[in-house]
N, C-alpha and C positions, 0 to 999 in steps of 0.2 A: 338570507336576517333571519335574528333573532326578534319574532315579534312580541317575545314575553321583559324583551330587554329592557333598558332604558333611553336607547337609541329612537325607535319610534314612537316614544313618549314623552319625547322632548319637543314637537311643534306645539304637539296642546297644552305641555308645560308654561311652555314661553308662552303661546297666547292667552292662555288663565293669566297670567302673571300680568302681563302687560291692558289684558281687557281689564282685569280686578286695579289697578293703580289707574287707568284714564277714569274707571267710573267713581273711584277714590277722590283722585283731582277733582273733580266736577264736581261730589257729593259736599266735597269741603267750603269748593266757592259757590254752591247754590245755598247753603246754608249760615257762610259767614256775608253773603250778601245780603242775603234776607233778612238777617238781624241788623245787617249795618244799612242797605239801598229801602229794603221793602218795607220794612219796620215802622207802621205810622200810614201805609196805605190802607185802603179799604181792603179789608174780607172776601174774599181767598185771593186778593193779587201777590200779595207776597211770597206764596207757593210753588208760584212761577219762577222763581227761582231756583226752586228743586227741577223742575222737569228736564235736563238736559243732562242731571245725573239717574233721577229715575229710569230718562230713556236709555240713561248705557246698563244701567239694570236690568231692565227688560231684554236687550238686547244680549245680555252677560245668558241668563236663563236660557234665550232659543237656543245660544249657537254653543251652550257648554250639552246640554242634551241634543239638539240636532245641528251636526257639525259642516256637515256639507249647503244644507241650507243657508245656515245661519251666516256660516263665513262669505255667501255671496250678499246677503243681505247689508252684512255689513261693512263688503264691500264698495256697497253703493251705494250706503247711507256716510259713509267715512270718506268717499270722495265726492259728495254733492255738500257733505257741510266743509268738507275745506274750502273747494272751490269758491263757497258763499261767505264761509270765514274770511279767507285771504284778500275775497276782491271787496267785503267790507274794510278791510284793516287796509288796502289799501288808496280805497278811496277817502279815508281818514286822514292818515297822514300823506297823502300824496305821493308816495309811494311803498314798495314792498323789500323789505334791505333782506340779507340771509338771517339775520339778530334774530329780527322777528320771528322768519318763519321756521328758524331751530326752534322759538321760544312759546310758539302757538303746536309745533310738531307731537307735542307730546300728548295734546288733548285734541289733536284733529287729522293730522294724518296719518296718525301711526293706527287709527281702525282700518286702514286699507293690510299694511302689515298684518295685524292683527286677524285682519279675515284670511288672506292667502296661509297663515299657519294654520287656522283653525279646516282646511279645504285639503291641509294633508294631516288633518290630526283626523277629518271624519273617512280618510280612505285608508289610516292605520286600525282605525277601528274596525271599519269591514274585514278589513283581513285580518286582526281576529276574532273577530265571529267565526268569521268561514275557517280559521282552523283550530276553532273548538275551547279555544284559549278563554278558560273563565272569566268573571269580576273576582275583585277583592271579597272575601266572605266579610271582612270588617268595616260596618257604616262608615263610623267615622272617613276611613281611609279611601272607600268607593267613594263618598260622598266629600269627600275632599275640598274640590274644585267648587263645589255649591255651597258651601262653607265657609270657606274664604270670600266668597266673590259677594257674601250676603252681607258676612258680617263686615268684611273693612268699611262699608260703607254708615254703617250702623252707630262703630265706633268714632267715626266722623263727628256723625251727626250730634254724640252724647260725649264728646272731649267740648266739640266746637259749643255747643248750647252752654256748656257746664263754666265754660270762660267766658261766654254774651252776658247771658241773662240775668247774673248778678249786677252788673253796670246797669241792665237796661231797666231791671226794676224795681231800682234806686233811685232811678232819675228824679230830679226837683221839679216837679210846675205845681202847681198853687192853683191854677187856672186862671189866672189875672191875663187877660188880653188887651190892657189897656197901653197909655205911653208908657214907656221902662224909660228912668235915670239911670246909666248904668256907670259907674266911677272904676277905674282902674288901670295900673299901668299906662301912666301919664296920659290914659283919655278918659274924656266924660262928655257924653253926649248923652242925646235922650232920642231912645230908637223908638218907630212908631206903633201903632195901636192896630191891631184888625184890621183889617179893610184894605183898600185900595196898595196902601203903602207898605203892606206887610204878608207877604205870600199868598197874593191875590189870584187864585185857583179860580181859572173859568169853565162855566160846567160843560164842557168836552175832557174836565178833568188836567189839564194843563195848567202849568202855571206861567206869566209872559215870559220871555226871551229878554236877554240883555237888546235885540232889535226894540224888540216890543217898546221894553224901559226909556231904552233911551231918543224914540222915536215917537212916544207916544204924543207931543205937543204941535209934531210936522204936522202940517193938514193932510187930509183933512187929521180931526182928534181925534184920538184913540185907538184902540188896540189894531190895526190894521194891518194887513200883511203891504209887505213896502217892495217896490220891484230894488231899493238902493241900500246898500248894507249902511247900518247906523256906522259915525264914525265917534271920536271920543268928547268932539262940538255936538254934536246934537246931544249926548249924555249930559254935559253940562249946560245947553239951553231949554232942553224940552222935553224934560224925563218923567216921568209918571211922577217923582218924587217933585218936582219945581210946579207941580199943577197942584200939589196937595193946599189946602187951608191949612189954618192956624188949626187945626182940630183934630187935623191928622188924617180922616176920614171923610172927606168932601173936597169932591174934586173940579175944578175950576177949570172954564177956558180958555182965561189968559193964565202966564206962569207967575208963580209966588213970591220964589226960589225962599222959601221959608224952611222947607225938606230938601233933602239932598241926597243922592248914593253915599254909601260908607263908602269908604279907598279898602283895599287890600290891607293896610298897616291897620287902620282904625278898625277891621272886620278881627284881626287877628290878638291886636291887642283886647280886644273885649269878651274874647273867650271867657267861656267861663262850666268850672264844674260845681257840682252841690251849690249851685247859687253863688258861689265865691270864682274872683279872677281868677283862671291858671297861670299868670304871670308868660303869656306868652308873648315871643317879637319872631320879627318876620324879616327874613337878609333880604327881601326886595325879587328872589329867584323860586322858578318853580321845587316845589317840595317841603315838609313837614319842619315847623315850625317848634322851634324853640319855645319849650312851655315847664314852668317851674312843677305843674301838677297836668296830667295827661287832661282837656279839656274833654267834655261830654254834649252831649243834645238834651241843656240844661237850661231853665230860664233862670234869669230873666232875657236872655239874648234868644234862643231858641223857645219852639210848642213844641212838648214829646208828643201830642197827639195830630201831628199836620206830617204830610209826607218827604217833606223838605228838610234837607241835610248839606245843600250848599248854599250857599249865598251868593248872587254878584254883586262885585263891587261894579266901585264907579269907572273904574280905567280897564284900558281896555289894552290889551299883549299887543296887537299887531292889528292891522288892514279886517282878517278875518275874523282872531280873536278876540276873548274879555279874559279877565282875571274873577275867579270863586275860591272861595274855599270855604272847606269843610267844618261840621262841627266837630271833629279831632283832631282839625290843626294844620291838615294840606293846604298847603296853595297851587291852583294848578289852572287852566286858562282852558277854555273852550271854544268851539265855531259861535258865534253872535246869536245865530238863531235856534240855539238847543233851545226848546219848549218843552219842559215835562214836568211832572210832578215831584221829583228830588229837587230840580233848581230855585228858588224863591231868593225874594229880596225883602230887607224892611231897609226903608228910610231915614235917616235921622238930622237930628238938624241940635246947634249950639242949647244949651242950659240957658 
């Protein structure tokens, strides 16, 4: 075999390309999610979204320097990560389809393939050293694999930041956290002030789940863990909103039914951008709402300094899931017990 030819170099070239692609995808996802979901979380929590891309980059530098040891490490990491991710997806979705596997493979299972290719690269490197074949004299060509592997994720960070930061830094927030009258697109409602009726974040850092909200008034009153799943009737009768006094901040033991949770349609029609109604409408299905302008996380509907980017709605999707709306107009559903800093709620009442 001609060790100085292209054939023995191909495993390393292919492996480097695939690893660079994996690092690039995870970096792109991490930066985009940091600006989308992570913005508003206490620092340094938003940086957690960069961990997968950062881990891939560290693995890349290790395996490019020591392909044999790094190859085995990548095989182990890729196998463990793929098993964990596919199992988690199967639990959430109730099944694991071929379509799901293929969509996840570029950022999970492909690491195993990359590890095997780097084992071959390590073997050929050893043979080239034993044959006395010198490395390329040009520094850039000699270190091109490092340049590409480091430069690609840096470029992704720059591009995503350039696209996202202008919107984030120009969001409208007057700092007012009282009641808000929001009119527009066929809906006129008063939205609750800061407190139990609006993103009621708990000391442990989570916001109430749909179950917590719906079952608040069921004995014993409070944000208790319940053995039963909440139903639509519970949301209508026992919700946190139903127990709010007229001031919107005082919780009472008996339901008042002055306040309530908004429907998905009301949430969508109240979305805004730069303080103005975004003109959004919902077709009743999962997906992106049709809007006159792209909505954003702006007052008067959203608090830009809070972590919630989704609002639970009053409506359940089925026995296990409930609808929620994101600040940029996506209508989706999630398990009713899902309580975290990104999912908030805001009660409404008629003017």
